[in-house]
N, C-alpha and C positions, 0 to 999 in steps of 0.2 A: 503492501498500500504507498500511494504517494507517501510521505512523511509531512507535509502540509496539511493532506487532508487528514492525515492521523491524530496530527495533535490537536486539531479542530473538534475531532471527535474525543477524543483527549477530555475533551472541557467541557463537554454533553450537548457540539453543537449537531441540531440534527441534519438529517444528511440532506431536508431541505432548503435551510438555510444556507448550508455548503453547497447544492446546486445552484441556489440563490445568487450567493456572493460570486460563483465560478460564470454566474452567466451577465452580471453588471459585469464584470472583471472584461469581458470579452469586447462589450458596448465599452465600460467609460472607466477606462482604470484606476482615473482617480474618484471620480464613484462609491469604487471597491474600496483606497484604503480607507475611504469615510465608515462606510460601510462593517469593515475587518474592523475599528475603533467601536463598535457600536454593536459590536459581538461576546462582551463583556472580559473580555480572554484577560489575566492577568498580565502586568503592565512587564511584570518579564519575562512570560508563557508569550505577552504580543514582538516584543526584541525577539525572542530564542526566533519564531518565525518571519520575523522581516532579514533580520540577519544571514539566515537560511533562501531567502528567496534574494537577496542583495549575492551573497558567494554563487549559488547556483541557480539561474534566474531560469532553466531547462525546466527545475522542478514548476513552475507554472503551467510550463507544455508539455508535461507529463497530465499533471493534475485534473488541468482540463481535458485532456483525449480520456484518461481513466474515466469519467462525467460523462463519453460521449458529448464536447460540447464541440465548436468547429473553431479550431487556434485560428484560423485566418480572422477571425472577424478580430482577433486581440492584434495582429499585424496588422490591420487597418484601423486600430483603435491606438494605437503607438504611431500612423504613420498619420495623422490628425492631428495629434499634439505635435508633430516634430511644424506643423504647416502653420 
């Protein structure tokens, strides 16, 4: 299991919330950052999560694919941010 998804599940985040979070991520990465903050993760665990993502961005792609979402939407959202 993807370590991001595993961490979220460890803290009682439902599959529906996880799917919603990654769906938001594929459409609007900035909104997803806000959504992550609203999940109620302890600050130290939130830092661990963000550290994992920063050190290994591939984890996001892996999680999106594991959840059956379209990673190309993440790439489209990233390109919109850089415009």
